[in-house]
Residue frames relative to the residue before (quaternion, step in Angstrom):
aa qw qx qy qz dx dy dz
V 1.0000 0.0000 0.0000 0.0000 0.00 0.00 0.00
Q 0.0531 0.7859 -0.6140 0.0500 3.53 -0.92 0.95
L 0.0920 -0.7501 0.6529 0.0511 3.51 -1.17 0.77
Q 0.0879 -0.8089 0.5813 -0.0013 3.54 -0.71 1.10
A 0.1463 -0.7959 0.5851 0.0534 3.55 -0.46 1.25
S 0.0843 0.7893 -0.6028 0.0801 3.55 -1.03 0.81
G 0.6008 0.6112 -0.4054 0.3182 3.55 -1.31 0.09
G 0.4874 0.6700 -0.4397 0.3468 3.57 1.22 -0.09
G 0.1585 0.7789 -0.5977 0.1044 3.53 -1.31 0.23
S 0.5714 -0.5679 0.4632 0.3694 3.51 -1.33 -0.31
V 0.0451 0.7931 -0.6024 0.0785 3.54 -0.93 0.94
Q 0.4935 -0.6470 0.4922 0.3091 3.54 -1.18 0.52
P 0.6431 -0.5042 0.3907 0.4237 3.58 -1.17 0.43
G 0.7547 0.3215 -0.2790 0.4992 3.52 -0.94 0.96
G 0.5885 0.6069 -0.3511 0.4027 3.54 1.26 -0.25
S 0.3887 -0.7135 0.5442 0.2093 3.52 -1.38 -0.01
L 0.0201 -0.7524 0.6577 0.0321 3.50 -1.33 0.48
R 0.1822 -0.7518 0.6160 0.1488 3.53 -1.24 0.43
L 0.2044 -0.7725 0.5946 0.0893 3.51 -0.75 1.12
S 0.1805 -0.7656 0.6092 0.1004 3.53 -1.21 0.62
C 0.0958 -0.7533 0.6474 0.0651 3.52 -1.17 0.67
A 0.1198 -0.8052 0.5801 0.0276 3.55 -0.32 1.29
A 0.1578 -0.8075 0.5668 0.0428 3.55 -0.68 1.16
S 0.0514 0.7863 -0.6145 0.0394 3.53 -1.12 0.70
G 0.7343 0.4566 -0.3087 0.3963 3.51 -1.30 0.38
F 0.7733 0.1727 -0.1486 0.5916 3.57 1.25 0.18
T 0.4708 -0.6288 0.5272 0.3241 3.51 -1.29 0.38
S 0.5299 -0.6979 0.3932 0.2785 3.54 -0.93 0.95
D 0.5266 0.6381 -0.4266 0.3654 3.60 1.13 -0.46
G 0.7991 0.2940 -0.2224 0.4748 3.52 -0.97 0.90
Y 0.7296 0.3690 -0.2301 0.5278 3.56 1.26 0.05
A 0.1981 -0.7083 0.6553 0.1722 3.45 -1.43 0.26
I 0.2832 -0.7266 0.5959 0.1917 3.52 -1.28 0.41
G 0.1085 -0.8102 0.5752 0.0293 3.54 -0.81 1.02
W 0.2765 -0.7192 0.6108 0.1822 3.50 -1.28 0.53
F 0.0586 -0.7638 0.6427 0.0071 3.52 -1.00 0.93
R 0.1277 -0.7806 0.6017 0.1109 3.56 -1.25 0.24
Q 0.1256 -0.7722 0.6189 0.0701 3.50 -1.22 0.57
A 0.2125 -0.7765 0.5867 0.0881 3.51 -0.59 1.23
P 0.6593 -0.5124 0.3567 0.4190 3.61 -1.15 0.48
G 0.8458 0.1548 -0.1325 0.4930 3.54 -0.83 0.99
K 0.6826 0.4517 -0.2849 0.4989 3.57 1.26 0.10
E 0.5641 -0.5852 0.4587 0.3589 3.52 -1.29 0.32
R 0.5793 -0.5609 0.4548 0.3781 3.54 -1.25 0.44
E 0.0657 -0.8045 0.5903 0.0041 3.54 -0.96 0.90
G 0.5357 -0.6297 0.4630 0.3196 3.52 -1.20 0.60
V 0.2322 -0.7705 0.5831 0.1114 3.53 -1.09 0.82
S 0.7669 -0.2254 0.2073 0.5640 3.56 0.75 -1.06
C 0.0947 -0.7848 0.6115 0.0346 3.53 -1.27 0.39
I 0.0593 -0.7966 0.6009 0.0278 3.57 -1.12 0.65
S 0.4110 -0.6854 0.5463 0.2506 3.53 -1.02 0.86
S 0.4226 -0.7208 0.4904 0.2476 3.57 -0.86 0.94
S 0.6741 0.5156 -0.3029 0.4336 3.59 1.12 -0.54
D 0.8441 0.1272 -0.0558 0.5179 3.60 0.66 -1.00
G 0.5221 -0.6939 0.3819 0.3165 3.58 1.27 0.10
T 0.3243 0.7396 -0.5249 0.2688 3.58 1.20 0.29
T 0.1642 -0.8136 0.5551 0.0552 3.55 -0.88 0.98
Y 0.1345 -0.7581 0.6357 0.0560 3.51 -1.25 0.61
Y 0.0594 -0.8026 0.5936 0.0062 3.55 -1.08 0.78
A 0.4608 -0.6101 0.5615 0.3165 3.50 -1.26 0.53
D 0.6080 -0.5836 0.3896 0.3714 3.56 -1.05 0.71
S 0.6456 0.5693 -0.3171 0.3980 3.57 1.04 -0.77
V 0.7664 0.3424 -0.1889 0.5097 3.60 1.17 -0.42
K 0.4220 0.7150 -0.4693 0.3007 3.61 1.22 -0.10
G 0.7929 0.2678 -0.2235 0.4997 3.53 -0.91 0.95
R 0.7279 0.3747 -0.2347 0.5241 3.59 1.24 -0.25
F 0.7633 0.2877 -0.1481 0.5592 3.57 1.03 -0.82
T 0.0842 -0.7734 0.6264 0.0491 3.53 -1.19 0.67
I 0.1882 -0.7701 0.6018 0.0967 3.54 -0.83 1.03
S 0.0398 0.7889 -0.6110 0.0532 3.55 -1.04 0.79
R 0.2335 -0.7738 0.5724 0.1380 3.55 -1.27 0.24
D 0.1404 -0.7192 0.6703 0.1173 3.49 -1.32 0.49
N 0.2498 -0.8171 0.5008 0.1381 3.56 -0.02 1.29
A 0.5930 0.5723 -0.3713 0.4278 3.60 1.10 -0.56
K 0.7436 0.3514 -0.1962 0.5339 3.56 1.15 -0.67
N 0.3483 -0.7508 0.4838 0.2843 3.58 1.32 -0.04
T 0.5225 0.6246 -0.3943 0.4259 3.53 1.01 0.87
V 0.1696 -0.7486 0.6352 0.0856 3.51 -1.10 0.86
Y 0.1962 -0.7944 0.5696 0.0773 3.53 -0.98 0.93
L 0.1246 -0.7470 0.6446 0.1046 3.52 -1.25 0.52
Q 0.1500 -0.7835 0.6009 0.0499 3.53 -0.38 1.30
M 0.0767 -0.8137 0.5761 -0.0103 3.55 -0.61 1.16
N 0.0317 -0.8051 0.5910 -0.0380 3.53 -0.61 1.21
S 0.8175 0.2347 -0.1779 0.4949 3.56 -1.31 0.30
L 0.1230 0.8389 -0.5188 0.1092 3.54 0.94 0.90
T 0.1608 -0.7633 0.6215 0.0730 3.52 -1.17 0.75
P 0.6692 -0.4878 0.3512 0.4369 3.61 -1.17 0.28
E 0.6081 0.5682 -0.3505 0.4295 3.61 1.16 -0.54
D 0.6149 0.5368 -0.3476 0.4614 3.58 1.26 -0.20
T 0.4485 0.6892 -0.4538 0.3433 3.58 1.26 -0.09
A 0.3326 0.7166 -0.5404 0.2896 3.56 -0.69 1.11
V 0.4570 -0.5717 0.5674 0.3773 3.49 -1.38 -0.03
Y 0.2148 -0.7908 0.5673 0.0819 3.55 -0.77 1.09
Y 0.1114 -0.7917 0.6006 0.0104 3.52 -0.90 1.04
C 0.1856 -0.7336 0.6304 0.1730 3.53 -1.19 0.52
G 0.0778 -0.8032 0.5906 0.0002 3.52 -1.13 0.73
R 0.3918 -0.7023 0.5454 0.2362 3.53 -1.27 0.46
V 0.0147 -0.7918 0.6100 -0.0268 3.54 -0.97 0.91
P 0.4841 -0.6368 0.4995 0.3326 3.60 -0.94 0.77
I 0.4876 -0.7134 0.4231 0.2726 3.56 -0.84 0.95
V 0.5756 0.6260 -0.3892 0.3539 3.61 1.05 -0.66
P 0.7104 0.4217 -0.2983 0.4780 3.66 0.68 -0.86
V 0.5923 0.5534 -0.3775 0.4477 3.58 1.13 -0.51
R 0.6989 0.4679 -0.2723 0.4674 3.58 0.91 -0.91
L 0.7411 0.4284 -0.2314 0.4622 3.57 0.97 -0.82
G 0.6865 0.5584 -0.2699 0.3796 3.55 1.15 -0.58
G 0.6482 -0.5154 0.3391 0.4463 3.59 1.18 0.06
P 0.7110 -0.5190 0.2839 0.3801 3.58 -1.24 0.44
K 0.7255 0.4088 -0.2479 0.4950 3.59 1.15 -0.41
S 0.4231 0.7474 -0.4494 0.2457 3.59 1.23 -0.08
W 0.5813 0.5946 -0.3805 0.4046 3.59 1.10 -0.58
E 0.6490 0.5327 -0.3162 0.4417 3.59 1.17 -0.43
H 0.5460 0.6226 -0.3995 0.3932 3.58 1.25 -0.14
Q 0.3415 -0.7982 0.4609 0.1842 3.55 -0.21 1.29
W 0.6231 0.5739 -0.3542 0.3961 3.57 1.07 -0.62
L 0.5875 0.5673 -0.3709 0.4420 3.57 1.27 -0.20
Y 0.6228 0.5652 -0.3346 0.4251 3.58 1.21 -0.46
D 0.2313 -0.8178 0.5157 0.1080 3.57 -0.86 0.94
Y 0.7769 0.1380 -0.1161 0.6032 3.59 1.20 -0.28
W 0.1250 -0.7877 0.6019 0.0406 3.53 -1.17 0.78
G 0.4361 -0.6475 0.5557 0.2862 3.50 -1.25 0.52
Q 0.6689 -0.5564 0.3456 0.3514 3.55 -1.30 0.17
G 0.5439 -0.6336 0.4052 0.3722 3.62 1.18 -0.25
T 0.0568 -0.7680 0.6375 0.0241 3.52 -1.18 0.68
L 0.4004 -0.7612 0.4714 0.1951 3.55 -0.81 1.06
V 0.0896 -0.7595 0.6435 0.0319 3.54 -0.99 0.97
T 0.0347 -0.7962 0.6036 -0.0220 3.54 -0.74 1.09
V 0.0816 -0.7860 0.6127 0.0089 3.54 -0.73 1.12
S 0.2690 0.7602 -0.5330 0.2563 3.54 -0.38 1.24
S 0.3803 -0.7065 0.5483 0.2357 3.52 -1.17 0.65
């Protein structure tokens, strides 16, 4: 199993970036892909998550209305479109794989539980600065 995160970079406040998480080595059925981020000096936090089977999406309150998660199952890739970026979005962004069953059964915030994730990508840096 491999997850390859890419698409990070430097952008000015108000700008946009699209992150990609290319997955390989497993079939997507039965899993979701989540995006997390870790800012300097802070703990890793959940950003968004999408079920690979039915496309159900989850978002952290801090990014709702600004970020959009999507998937292309033919390419085994999950995208995170980030708009209206602010300096508070500066972080290393990671994608991870999580079995969908505990996400569906564990309540609306269960996708944010990092201990449910079994594989992680290497992270991609997003810097928002003027």
